[in-house]
N, C-alpha and C positions, 0 to 999 in steps of 0.2 A: 597478559593483555596490554596492548599499547594504550598509553594515555591519550585522551582526545586532544588534538592540536588545533581544532577549528572553532573554539569558542570566540565569539565576537566577529566571525568571518562576515556576517551579514552587514553589520553596521560599518565595518571596515571597508567593505566593498563599495558602500555608498560614498564614502569619503574619497575613494580612488577613482570614482566615475569621471570620465573625461568631459561630462556635460556640465555646463555652468547653470545648473538648476538645483533648487533646494531638495533635500531629502524630506519629502512631504510626510506629514502626520496622517494624511488621508488622501483620497483621490484629488488630483489637481489637473486641470486642463487649461492650456493656453493655445488658442487657435482651434483648428479643425482636425488635429491629429487624433486618431482613434485606434484602440487595440480591441480586437474581437476574436472569437473562435479559439479561445485558449484551451488546449487539450494536453493533459499530462499523462504520459505513459499509455497513450492510446485510449484513455478514458478508464483505465483499470487501476486499482490500488497498486502502489509500489510495495512489493512483498520482498523482504530481505531475510536470508537464512541466518543461522547462528554465527557463521563465519563468512568472510569473503565480502565481495562487493556486488552492488547492483547498479547497472548503468541503464539509463532510460532517457527518452526524449520529451521535450516540451515544444509544441508547435503553436503558433498564433498568427493572426493576420493584422497588418498595420496599414492604415490608409491616411493619406494627406494629399490635399489638392495640388501641392507643389512637388510631390514625390517624397519617398521615404528615405531618410538619411541614416538612422541608427535605431537599434532596438536591443534591449537587455531584459532578462528576467532572473530574479533571485528567489530561491525557494527557502522557506523558513518555517520553524516551529514556534508557535507562540501566538498570543492574542493580537500582536501587531509587530512590525519589523523592529521597532526600537527596543522592545522587551523580549525579543526572540532569544532562545537558548540553544538553537542549532540552526544551521543553514547550509546552503550549497550554492556555489557559483557554477556557471556553465564551464564545461571542460575546455573551451577555447582559450587561447593564450591571453586574450584581453577581456574575457568574461562576456563578450558580446554574442548575440545570436547571429546566425547567418541568414540574411534576408535576400530572397530572390524576387525581383520585380515581375509581376504578372500583368501590369499595365502601368501607365504613367503616374497613377495615383495609388497603387496598391502593391503590397509585397507580402509574400508568405515567408514567415521567419521560423527558424528551428535552432534548438540548442540541445546538447546532451549534458547529462549530469551523472555523477557517480556518488553513491553513498556506501560507506564502508562500516560494517558491523563492528562494534566495539571501538570505533575510532570517530566516525562522524555521527553515529547514532548509538544511544543507550536505551534501555527499556523505557525510561520516562519520555522518550521522544516518539514513541509509537502513538498513532492516532492522526488527528487532523493537522495537515500542513497547509501553507498558503503560498501564493505566487505574487511577489512584488514585481511589477513590470513597468518599463519606461520605454517610450519611443519618441523620436523627433522627426520632423519633416525638413525638407531642404530649405524652407523659409524660416527655420528656427522655432516654429510652433512645436509644442510638446504635450505629452500626456503622461501622467504618473498614476498608476493604480496600486493601492495598498494591498488589495487582494483581488487580482485578476481571475484567480481560480483556486478553489480549495480542493484538496485531495487527501487520500489516506496513505500513510506509510505504516506498513503492518509487519508483525513478527510471524514468519512462516510457521504454519501449524502442521502437525502430523497426528495420525489417528490409526490405531491398530484394533484388531478384533480376533477373538478365538472362541469358537463354539465347540463344546465338548459335553459328554463323550461322543465319539463318532466311530462306528455307527451307533444308533440309539433306537430303542423300541418305541413305536408309536404310543403316545400317552405318558411316556416317561419325561423326566425333567432334564432340560438342557441348560447348562450354565454358560453364559456369554460374557467373556471378560475382554478388556481392552485398556488402552491408555491414550489420553489426549495430552499432547505436549506441544510446546511452541518455542521458537527461538528465544534464547536468553542472551541478549546482546551484551549484558554486563559480564557474564561468565563465559561467553562464547561457546555455549553448548545448548542442548534442548532440555527444558524443564517442564514438569507437570503443570497443566493449566487447571486450577482448582475451581470448584463451585460453578461449573458451567453446565447448562442444560444440553444433553446429548440424546439424540433419538436412536433407539434400536429399531432397525428396519429389516424386513424379510422379503425376499423375492423367491417365489415358488419356482421350482425347476420347470423350464419351458416358458416362463413369463419374461417380460421385458422391463418391468418396472418394479420398484421397491414400494412396500407399504409400511407405514410406521406402526410398530407394535406397542411401544411405550416410550416414555421420556424419563431419563434418570439424570442425576447430578454427578459430576466428577468429584473424586475425593481430593483431599489436600495435596496429594501427589499426582493428581490427574487420572487416577485409576477409575475404571468402570467395571461394574459387575452386576448382573441381574440374571434371573431365571425365567424360562418359558417352557411351555409344554410341547413336546415333539408332536407334530401333526402331519408334516409332509416333507419330502425331499426339497432342498432349496438352499438359499444363501442368506446368511445373517451378516449385517454390517452395522457399524455405528456411523452416525451422520451429525456433524456439528455445523450449525448455521453461520457461525462467525460473529465477530464483534468489530467495533471500529478500529481496534488495535490488532486483530488477529483474523486472518481470512477463513472462510468456510472450507471444510475438508470432509471427505468421505473415506472411510476405511475400505480396503479391498474386500469384497464379500468372501466369507468363509463358508464353504459348502458343508452341509450336514446330511448324512445318509440316514433316513428314517426307515426302519424295517418293521 
């Protein structure tokens, strides 16, 4: 596994900013410049697999009565940017967002970012991230937002299911097993997600929706196992609702033939 080379990237980026404005401890406004409509990854959590990279966009709107000159957004993990322990700069050569004027006083801005599992992010970095943003107008007015938008960076989850025996006589016991795992960025593999509530659901043959049968907890290795009474042909699956660090996931239904 590669050692992470981006510690301190956030505060270092602030020092390299071409703007002659302070690295604010909180929101700061000088003049009428405004940042709004910040959207990270289309409004969805940024979900990263056990290995490889995830590239996504951040979009926002900047307004200033003299016209928009500059905009930048930095993503970080931590209570505030000064104490952040992970971050990401825009993929552009100068870290700036690309802004397109839609009127004399308004521009739509966009920047792409890439996070690399086991390099930019480790397990402790899953959860809430924030967006530090800055913009200036042509008249040197500016705005700084410590947290223009919060979003989740999550560890990709996987869920399996197996119902047996098959076929089975009506009224007999069916054992339904499975496993809940998620990306382990520290080890660059998938590991069991323990102690999580997971729903066992059933969809009768010919039906279009699943109904929850019971809820069980995953074991220390992410294992799942429970029993039900065979009643009708249909599909069993496990369903996990997700957490702030791990997205929701449904197993592919396993068909059981009841005779």
